[in-house]
Residue frames as qw, qx, qy, qz and C-alpha x, y, z in Angstrom:
[[0.318, -0.559, 0.756, 0.126, 113.50, 187.56, 118.11],
 [0.774, 0.353, -0.366, -0.378, 114.10, 185.08, 115.48],
 [0.448, -0.357, 0.806, -0.147, 114.55, 181.87, 117.43],
 [0.671, 0.274, -0.534, -0.436, 114.51, 178.70, 115.33],
 [0.858, -0.288, 0.313, -0.289, 113.73, 175.09, 116.35],
 [0.953, 0.265, -0.062, 0.136, 115.93, 173.14, 113.93],
 [0.685, -0.569, 0.167, 0.424, 119.58, 172.70, 114.64],
 [0.579, 0.425, 0.197, 0.667, 121.07, 175.17, 112.14],
 [0.026, -0.914, -0.061, -0.401, 122.25, 178.73, 112.60],
 [0.140, 0.557, -0.513, 0.638, 123.82, 180.14, 115.77],
 [0.701, -0.359, -0.615, 0.034, 123.75, 178.14, 119.01],
 [0.206, -0.583, 0.410, -0.671, 123.34, 179.31, 122.63],
 [0.591, -0.192, -0.775, 0.113, 123.56, 176.85, 125.50],
 [0.460, -0.681, 0.132, -0.554, 121.91, 177.52, 128.83],
 [0.530, 0.195, -0.745, 0.356, 124.11, 176.03, 131.51],
 [0.658, -0.668, -0.097, -0.333, 122.89, 175.11, 134.98],
 [0.474, 0.339, -0.661, 0.472, 125.55, 174.88, 137.74],
 [0.692, -0.639, -0.078, -0.325, 125.09, 173.68, 141.27],
 [0.083, -0.664, 0.684, -0.289, 127.66, 173.42, 144.08],
 [0.521, -0.253, 0.782, -0.230, 128.49, 169.78, 144.65],
 [0.754, 0.381, 0.512, -0.158, 126.72, 168.56, 141.53],
 [0.426, -0.080, 0.542, 0.720, 128.66, 170.30, 138.78],
 [0.355, 0.477, -0.041, -0.803, 127.10, 171.76, 135.66],
 [0.445, 0.260, 0.827, 0.225, 125.05, 170.55, 132.75],
 [0.116, -0.071, -0.438, -0.889, 123.41, 171.90, 129.58],
 [0.323, 0.361, 0.677, -0.554, 119.80, 172.66, 130.57],
 [0.557, 0.713, 0.372, -0.207, 118.63, 173.94, 127.18],
 [0.413, -0.100, 0.495, 0.758, 119.98, 174.55, 123.66],
 [0.361, 0.795, 0.289, -0.392, 118.63, 177.47, 121.55],
 [0.533, 0.127, 0.508, 0.665, 119.25, 178.21, 117.89],
 [0.140, 0.782, 0.145, -0.590, 119.05, 181.58, 116.24],
 [0.731, 0.542, 0.337, 0.243, 119.16, 182.52, 112.52],
 [0.413, 0.778, -0.162, 0.445, 121.68, 185.23, 112.93],
 [0.620, 0.056, -0.470, 0.626, 124.77, 185.83, 115.09],
 [0.049, -0.384, 0.180, -0.904, 123.73, 189.25, 116.44],
 [0.694, -0.403, -0.115, -0.585, 120.50, 187.92, 117.98],
 [0.877, -0.175, -0.421, 0.153, 122.22, 184.86, 119.48],
 [0.465, 0.143, -0.395, 0.779, 125.00, 187.01, 121.11],
 [0.262, -0.419, 0.080, -0.865, 122.39, 189.53, 122.33],
 [0.796, -0.386, -0.319, -0.341, 120.21, 186.78, 123.87],
 [0.783, -0.116, -0.432, 0.433, 123.30, 185.34, 125.77],
 [0.226, 0.280, -0.271, 0.893, 124.29, 188.83, 126.89],
 [0.466, -0.428, -0.080, -0.770, 120.83, 189.71, 128.13],
 [0.867, -0.279, -0.403, -0.092, 120.36, 186.35, 129.81],
 [0.683, -0.033, -0.426, 0.592, 123.67, 186.65, 131.67],
 [0.005, 0.392, -0.168, 0.905, 122.96, 190.27, 132.63],
 [0.660, -0.449, -0.147, -0.584, 119.83, 189.13, 134.40],
 [0.938, -0.257, -0.225, -0.054, 121.32, 186.10, 136.03],
 [0.776, 0.050, -0.271, 0.567, 124.97, 186.87, 136.72],
 [0.082, 0.688, -0.064, 0.718, 124.90, 190.50, 137.70],
 [0.644, -0.697, 0.020, -0.316, 123.74, 189.82, 141.24],
 [0.927, -0.203, -0.064, 0.310, 126.67, 187.35, 141.86],
 [0.536, 0.426, -0.087, 0.724, 129.24, 189.97, 140.72],
 [0.222, -0.737, 0.051, -0.637, 127.70, 192.53, 143.05],
 [0.807, -0.563, 0.062, -0.167, 127.88, 190.14, 146.04],
 [0.153, 0.714, -0.678, 0.081, 131.40, 189.03, 145.15],
 [0.438, -0.225, 0.852, -0.177, 130.53, 185.40, 145.83],
 [0.345, 0.072, -0.805, -0.478, 129.48, 182.37, 143.80],
 [0.703, -0.180, 0.222, -0.652, 125.95, 181.18, 144.69],
 [0.537, -0.123, 0.828, -0.104, 125.16, 177.49, 145.37],
 [0.523, 0.421, 0.715, 0.195, 123.05, 177.35, 142.14],
 [0.171, 0.671, -0.088, -0.716, 123.05, 179.60, 139.03],
 [0.709, 0.450, 0.505, 0.199, 122.47, 179.54, 135.32],
 [0.097, -0.631, 0.319, 0.700, 124.35, 181.17, 132.48],
 [0.757, 0.620, 0.169, -0.116, 124.15, 181.41, 128.67],
 [0.469, -0.437, 0.550, 0.535, 127.09, 180.46, 126.57],
 [0.577, 0.700, -0.143, -0.397, 127.25, 181.64, 122.89],
 [0.772, -0.174, 0.570, 0.221, 128.68, 178.63, 120.97],
 [0.026, -0.446, 0.547, 0.708, 128.89, 180.13, 117.46],
 [0.631, 0.289, -0.394, -0.603, 127.62, 178.79, 114.06],
 [0.606, -0.113, 0.767, -0.177, 126.24, 175.29, 114.15]]
C-alpha cells in the first residue's frame, strides 16, 4: 500500500464516534492514488461497521473511515 506522510494526494479520515460525546477525527491518512485511498476506507469500514449492520443497532462506540478526496 502506498501510504504517504506528507499532506498531498488523497485523504482518508478515521472518525471515532461515542454516544454522549459525539465524534472526532482520530487520524488522517494520505495516499498517492485514489484507488488505494478508496480501498483502504472500504476495507476499514468492512471490518468495523459490518457487525453493527448485522445487529441492526448502533454501538456506544465505533470507528469509521471517510474518503475525503484529493487534498
